[in-house]
C-alpha positions in Angstrom: -0.1 0.1 -0.3 1.4 3.4 -0.6 1.7 6.3 2.0 -0.8 8.1 0.3 -3.1 5.2 0.2 -2.9 4.7 3.9 -3.4 8.3 4.3 -6.8 8.3 2.2 -7.7 5.0 4.4 -7.6 6.5 7.7 -9.2 9.4 6.6 -12.1 8.0 5.1 -12.6 5.5 8.1 -12.8 8.5 10.2 -15.2 10.1 7.9 -13.2 13.6 7.6 -12.9 15.5 4.2 -9.9 16.5 2.8 -10.5 20.1 4.1 -10.9 18.7 7.6 -7.1 16.9 7.1 -5.6 20.0 5.9 -6.8 21.8 8.8 -5.4 19.5 11.0 -2.4 19.6 9.5 -1.9 23.5 8.9 -1.4 22.7 5.0 -3.7 23.6 2.0 -6.5 20.9 0.6 -4.8 20.8 -2.5 -1.6 19.4 -0.8 -3.5 17.5 1.0 -5.5 15.6 -2.5 -1.5 15.3 -3.8 -0.5 13.3 -1.1 -3.3 10.7 -1.6 -2.5 10.7 -5.0 1.2 10.2 -4.5 1.9 13.2 -6.6 3.8 14.1 -2.9 5.5 12.6 -0.1 5.8 14.1 3.5 9.6 14.3 4.8 10.4 12.2 7.6 10.2 15.4 9.8 6.6 16.1 8.9 6.0 12.3 10.1 4.8 13.4 13.8 2.7 16.1 12.6 0.9 13.7 10.6 0.7 11.3 13.3 -0.8 13.8 15.4 -3.3 14.9 12.8 -4.8 11.6 11.7 -4.3 10.8 15.7 -2.2 7.8 14.8 0.7 6.1 17.0 4.3 7.9 15.1 5.8 4.6 15.2 3.1 3.1 13.0 3.0 6.4 10.9 6.8 6.1 10.4 6.4 2.5 9.2 4.0 2.9 6.7 6.1 6.1 5.5 9.1 4.1 4.9 7.4 1.2 3.0 5.8 3.6 1.0 9.2 5.3 0.3 10.3 1.8 -0.8 7.4 1.0 -3.1 7.8 4.5 -4.6 11.4 4.1 -5.2 10.7 0.7 -6.6 8.3 1.7 -9.0 10.1 4.8 -10.6 13.2 3.8 -11.1 14.8 2.8 -14.1 17.6 1.1 -13.9 18.4 0.4 -17.7 20.8 2.0 -19.7 22.7 1.8 -23.1 26.4 1.6 -22.3 27.1 3.2 -25.7 25.0 6.4 -24.8 26.4 6.8 -21.5 30.0 6.7 -22.5 33.0 4.8 -20.4 33.2 7.2 -17.9 29.7 7.2 -16.8 30.2 3.5 -16.4 32.8 3.6 -14.1 31.2 6.3 -12.3 28.1 4.4 -11.8 29.8 0.8 -11.0 32.0 2.9 -8.3 28.4 4.3 -7.2 26.9 0.3 -7.1 30.1 -0.9 -5.2 29.8 1.8 -2.6 25.9 1.2 -2.0 27.1 -2.5 -1.8 29.1 -1.9 0.8 26.9 0.3 2.9 24.1 -2.3 2.3 26.5 -5.3 4.1 27.2 -2.7 6.8 23.5 -2.3 7.5 23.1 -5.9 8.0 26.4 -6.8 9.5 25.6 -5.3 13.2 23.2 -6.6 15.8 20.6 -3.7 15.3 18.6 -6.5 12.6 15.7 -9.0 13.5 16.1 -12.7 11.9 12.6 -12.6 10.5 11.1 -16.4 9.7 9.6 -16.9 6.9 6.8 -19.5 6.0 5.6 -21.5 3.3 1.8 -20.9 4.8 0.0 -19.7 7.8 -0.3 -22.5 11.1 -3.6 -22.3 12.5 -2.0 -24.5 15.4 1.4 -24.2 17.3 2.5 -21.0 15.5 5.8 -21.3 17.9 6.4 -24.7 16.5 6.6 -23.7 13.1 8.9 -20.7 14.1 11.0 -22.4 15.8 11.3 -25.1 12.5 11.7 -22.8 9.6 15.0 -22.6 7.6 13.7 -19.9 5.8 14.7 -16.1 6.9 15.2 -12.2 5.8 16.5 -9.7 8.0 14.2 -6.1 9.5 15.7 -3.5 11.4 15.1 -4.4 15.0 13.2 -1.1 15.2 10.4 -1.9 13.1 9.5 -5.0 15.4 7.9 -5.1 18.5 10.0 -6.7 21.4 8.7 -9.6 22.3 6.1 -10.2 20.1 5.6 -13.3 17.5 6.7 -11.4 13.9 6.9 -13.9 10.4 6.5 -13.9 7.0 4.8 -15.6 4.0 5.5 -15.6 0.7 2.1 -14.9 -1.1 0.5 -17.9 -2.9 -3.1 -18.8 -2.8 -3.8 -16.6 0.1 -4.4 -13.2 -1.7 -6.4 -10.1 -1.2 -6.7 -8.4 -4.4 -8.4 -5.1 -3.2 -5.0 -4.5 -1.1 -3.2 -5.5 -4.0 -1.5 -8.5 -2.0 -1.2 -11.2 -4.9 1.1 -13.9 -5.6 4.6 -13.6 -5.5 4.7 -10.8 -2.6 5.8 -10.9 0.8 3.4 -10.2 3.5 4.6 -9.8 7.4 2.3 -10.1 9.9 2.3 -9.4 14.1 0.4 -12.3 15.7 0.6 -10.5 19.2 -0.7 -7.0 17.9 -4.1 -6.3 18.5 -5.8 -5.5 15.3 -8.0 -2.1 14.9 -11.2 -1.8 12.8 -10.0 -1.7 9.4 -6.6 -3.9 10.0 -5.7 -6.4 7.0 -5.4 -9.6 9.3 -5.1 -13.4 8.6 -8.1 -15.3 10.4 -9.2 -19.0 11.5 -12.9 -19.3 10.8 -15.4 -22.2 10.7 -15.1 -21.8 6.9 -11.5 -21.9 6.6 -8.8 -19.6 7.0 -9.2 -16.2 5.2 -7.1 -12.9 4.7 -9.2 -9.7 4.8 -10.4 -6.2 6.6 -11.0 -6.7 10.3 -14.2 -5.0 11.4 -15.6 -5.8 15.1 -18.9 -5.3 15.8 -20.0 -5.9 19.6 -19.3 -9.2 20.3 -19.3 -10.6 16.4 -16.5 -10.3 13.9 -17.7 -9.0 10.2 -15.4 -10.0 7.6 -15.9 -7.9 4.7 -14.0 -6.8 1.5 -12.6 -2.9 0.9 -15.3 -2.4 -1.5 -19.0 -3.0 -1.4 -19.6 -6.7 -1.8 -20.8 -9.8 0.2 -20.4 -9.5 4.1 -19.8 -12.4 6.4 -19.9 -12.2 10.2 -18.9 -14.5 12.8 -18.9 -15.2 16.6 -15.9 -13.5 18.1 -15.7 -17.0 19.9 -15.7 -19.0 16.8 -12.7 -17.1 15.2 -9.0 -16.7 15.4 -6.5 -14.3 15.0 -3.3 -15.5 13.9 -1.9 -12.1 12.4 -1.9 -8.5 11.5 -0.4 -7.4 8.4 2.4 -4.8 9.2 4.1 -4.8 5.9 3.8 -5.5 2.4 6.3 -5.8 0.2 5.4 -5.8 -3.6 7.0 -8.5 -6.4 7.6 -6.6 -9.7 
């Protein structure tokens, strides 16, 4: 999900108009519109203001901003070029910068500031701890992005997709099994009808699972359902 889509979702879930959000932020309505459609991206220094305006935890806003930044660069950057057109000098400059970047990347993973994230082939309905201890597939995440003591795991998307949220086969999705969900969060639930990934909507003592757009809704008693994980990161495959 892009950062703009995330902001739009938060605004709409609170039934705020663009004008209301603009007043909360101290920006113009046109700027808020540009943020939501992806034409603009706030700076890291502005995120505390956004967290306050949208009534969200600052850490959550920072995570969404970082993910959106990565997604934007991945979609817009063109790494292809014709060697004949750029010339030998430019090629050497590009190669040098690439080597420097790789060295920086190695350093970023060489310290103790990373969390070894287990990646599962499927989400287990029972014995999550056992599956996490037995997996042999891992990726590294900055420790700052993981809540201490929480069971966090990744899943390579295959059959369990959510097209409304652009979660498709081949993507990497990361869940926190111990993070309490809020209405509108994407979750994986174990229900009497099987395993589903959908938007979470709690209604009293019942859980309403529904798509992002208008469509079929299914309601279960909370005692009949079990949340297996709340989505915290979504990494697209391009």
